[in-house]
C-alpha positions in Angstrom: 104.4 103.4 23.7 105.4 105.9 26.3 105.2 103.3 29.0 107.5 101.0 27.1 110.0 103.9 26.6 109.9 104.7 30.4 110.5 101.0 31.2 113.3 100.7 28.7 115.0 103.8 30.1 114.6 102.5 33.6 116.1 99.1 32.7 119.0 100.8 30.8 119.7 103.1 33.7 119.7 100.1 36.1 122.1 98.2 33.8 124.5 101.2 33.6 124.4 101.6 37.4 125.3 97.9 37.9 128.2 98.2 35.4 129.4 101.3 37.2 129.1 99.7 40.6 131.0 96.6 39.4 133.8 98.9 38.0 134.0 100.8 41.2 134.2 97.5 43.3 137.0 96.1 41.1 138.9 99.3 41.4 138.6 99.5 45.2 139.5 95.9 45.7 142.6 96.3 43.6 143.7 99.4 45.5 146.4 99.3 48.2 145.1 99.0 51.7 147.4 101.7 53.0 149.9 101.8 55.8 149.7 99.8 59.0 148.2 102.8 60.8 145.5 103.2 58.1 144.6 99.5 58.4 144.4 99.8 62.2 142.1 102.8 61.9 139.9 101.0 59.3 139.6 98.0 61.7 138.6 100.3 64.5 136.0 102.0 62.3 134.6 98.5 61.3 134.3 97.4 64.9 132.6 100.7 65.9 130.2 100.5 62.9 129.3 96.8 63.8 128.6 97.8 67.4 126.4 100.7 66.2 124.5 98.5 63.8 123.9 95.9 66.4 122.4 98.5 68.7 120.3 99.9 65.9 119.0 96.5 64.9 118.0 95.8 68.6 116.0 99.0 68.8 114.4 98.4 65.3 113.3 94.9 66.5 111.8 96.3 69.7 109.9 99.0 67.8 108.7 96.5 65.2 107.4 94.1 67.8 105.6 96.9 69.8 104.0 98.3 66.6 103.0 94.9 65.4 101.4 94.1 68.8 99.6 97.5 68.8 98.3 97.0 65.3 97.1 93.5 66.3 95.2 94.9 69.3 93.7 97.7 67.3 92.7 95.3 64.5 91.3 92.4 66.6 90.8 93.8 70.1 92.0 92.2 73.3 89.8 89.1 73.1 90.7 87.7 69.7 91.0 83.9 69.1 93.6 82.7 66.6 91.8 79.4 66.0 88.4 78.4 67.4 88.1 74.6 66.9 85.4 72.8 68.8 85.2 69.1 68.8 81.8 67.7 69.5 81.5 64.2 70.8 
């Protein structure tokens, strides 16, 4: 009974959050974009943010690959075989 109540409250909260987010989105999209200077600043911010995210993604990828390789070495050792098929004639 308690589990069902918790699940229902979670689902209800999620639905309210989605409705609120949709309302906020519609309100922001309908708002004026501002003056030419404001649009220029917004464009500069977007360009800077995109450059920052590109740099972040590059480092996240590098760290992910290094950690994956280290975990592979720790799990299987240096001399592991992916597939050991032997064909006998």
